[in-house]
N, C-alpha and C positions, 0 to 999 in steps of 0.2 A: 504494500500500500504506500502511496506517496506520503512523504513526510509532512507536507502541508495539510493533507486530508486527515492523516492520523492526529495531527496536532489540533485540528478543528474538532474532530470527534472527541478528543480528550477534553477540550475546553467546553464543548457541549455537555459532556457528562459531569464535569465539575459544576457547571451552572445548574444542571438538573439536581445535583445534590444540594446546591445552594437553595434551590426552590423548595426542596423537601424540608430543609432546615427552616426556611421562612414559614412554611405551613405549620411546622411544629411550634415555632415561636408564636405564630398567630393563635394557635390553640391554647397555648399557655396564657396568652394575653386574654383570650375569651374566658377561660376558667377563672383567672384573676378577677375579671370584671363581674362574673357571675357570683363569685363568693363575696366580694367587698361592696359591690353596688355603689360606685362612686357618684358623687353629686355632679351636676352639669359642668361646673367650672373645672373640677378635677378631671372629668372625662376629656375635656378639651386639651388639658395639659398632658394627660396620659396618651391620648391619640397622637399628639405632636411628638412626644418622646418615642412612641412606637414607630412612627414613620421615619423619624430621624435615625433610629437604630437600624431599621430595615434598609434605609438608603445607604448608610455607612457600610452595612454588611454587603449589600449588592455591589457597591463601588469597590470594596476591598476584594471581593471574590473576582470581579472582572479585572481589577488591577493585577492581582497575583496570578490569575490564570491566563490572561491575554494581554498583559501590559496596558490595560485600560483602553483597548481597541473595542469600540462598540460595533458589534456585528449583529445581524438579525438572528443568527443561531444562538447567540448568548442570551438574548431576551427570550427566544423560543425555549431554551433550556430551563431558564427560571420558571417560565409559565408552565411548561410541561411537568417539571418537578413538583411545583406547587399543586397542580391539578391532580397528579398521581397521588400525592400525599393526601389531599382532601378526599379523594374518592376511595382510596384503599385503607388508609390508616387513621384518619382523623376521628372517626366514630369510635373505633376501638381505643385509641389513646385517651379520648375524653372520658369514656366509660370507666376505664381502668384507673385513671387519675382521680375521678370523682369518688369512686369506690374506695380507693386508697385513702383519700383525704377524709372521707366519712369514717373509715376505720380508725384512723389516727385521732380524729376528733372524739370518737367514742372511747378510745383508750385513754386519752387525756382527761376526759370527763370522769371516767371510772377511777383513774389514778388520783385525780384531785379529790374525788369523793372519798376514796380510801384514806388519803392522807389527812383530809380535813375532818373526818368523822370523830376522832378523839377530841379535837378542839371544840367541835360542836357539842359533843357530849359534856365536856367540862363547862362550856359556856352555859348550857341549859341547867346544869346542876347549880352553878354559881348564881344564875339568874333566878332560879327558884328560891334559893336561900335569901337573896337580896329582896325578892318580893315578899317572902315570909317575914323578914325583919321590917319592911315597910308597912305591911299589914299590922304587925304587932305594935309598931309605933303609932300608927293611925288609930288603932283600937284604944290605946292608952290615952291619946289626946282627947277622946270623946268623953 
């Protein structure tokens, strides 16, 4: 195969992997937005940061793979990689990530409950004693 063609195929594949990474990054961003539900102003800032990071990533990949030469096949590589990721892996990644985050959340809640239960028990005992003393003092005032 001609050296120029093999180089173009390699650049196309690198850009495809870049598109797959952009799809993964987009899913992480969507999950983040779904969990934290930012307000309107924060959404504008997050969107601007997201696109800035994506733009820097695309420029870096094109610069490292093709010395920043803009060719049609580089954009086609990014678009096809992003499309392949969205059609084949996005749903699975989001499901697994959300299930993992829910499991972590349940574990953290359970751990917090386990750790805080002796403190809550001590608080309830002390609160009952204090309420008993208050009732006794109020009874004697009458």
